[in-house]
C-alpha positions as CSV (number, residue, x, y, z in Angstrom):
1,X,58.2,59.8,104.9
2,X,61.1,57.7,106.0
3,X,62.1,56.6,102.3
4,X,62.2,60.1,101.0
5,X,65.1,62.1,100.8
6,X,66.2,64.4,103.7
7,X,65.8,67.4,101.6
8,X,62.0,67.1,101.8
9,X,62.1,67.2,105.7
10,X,64.0,70.7,105.5
11,X,61.5,72.1,102.6
12,X,58.8,71.2,104.9
13,X,60.7,73.0,107.9
14,X,60.8,76.3,105.8
15,X,56.9,76.5,105.5
16,X,56.4,78.3,108.6
17,X,59.3,81.1,108.0
18,X,58.1,81.5,104.5
19,X,54.6,82.1,105.8
20,X,56.0,84.4,108.7
21,X,57.6,86.5,106.1
22,X,54.0,87.2,104.5
23,X,52.8,88.1,107.8
24,X,55.8,90.6,108.0
25,X,55.2,91.8,104.9
26,X,51.2,92.3,105.5
27,X,52.4,94.0,109.1
28,X,54.0,96.6,107.1
29,X,51.5,97.8,104.6
30,X,48.8,98.1,107.4
31,X,51.5,100.4,109.0
32,X,52.1,102.1,106.0
33,X,48.5,102.5,105.3
34,X,47.1,103.5,108.4
35,X,47.5,106.5,110.7
36,X,50.0,104.9,113.0
37,X,52.9,106.5,115.0
38,X,55.6,104.5,114.3
39,X,59.0,104.9,116.3
40,X,62.4,104.2,115.6
41,X,62.8,101.4,118.0
42,X,59.6,99.8,116.4
43,X,60.8,99.8,113.2
44,X,64.0,98.1,114.3
45,X,62.7,95.5,116.2
46,X,60.6,94.5,113.2
47,X,63.5,94.8,110.8
48,X,65.8,92.6,113.2
49,X,63.1,90.1,113.3
50,X,63.0,90.0,109.5
51,X,66.3,89.7,109.3
52,X,66.9,86.9,111.8
53,X,63.9,85.2,110.0
54,X,65.6,85.9,106.5
55,X,69.1,84.0,107.8
56,X,67.2,81.2,108.9
57,X,65.5,80.9,105.8
58,X,68.4,80.9,103.9
59,X,70.3,78.4,106.0
60,X,67.3,75.9,105.4
61,X,67.5,77.0,101.8
62,X,71.8,76.3,101.5
63,X,71.0,72.8,103.4
64,X,68.3,71.5,101.2
65,X,70.8,72.2,98.1
66,X,73.3,70.6,100.1
67,X,71.3,67.4,100.8
68,X,70.6,67.4,97.1
69,X,74.4,67.8,96.2
70,X,73.6,70.6,93.6
71,X,75.5,73.6,93.5
72,X,74.3,77.0,94.7
């Protein structure tokens, strides 16, 4: 992989974050379809983690375009 463009590694590094976003979606759908008592604090902490994860994926996404020298 040493002869590949550095953008490939950045994209590969995004894999876990993208999978986590899907897992959070599954969690929210499970919570929304069951008899769960949701607290404001519980919803907040999920939202906070989704925001942090989204910012991390966005940072890597922008890095890929920077590495490819492609304007967004």
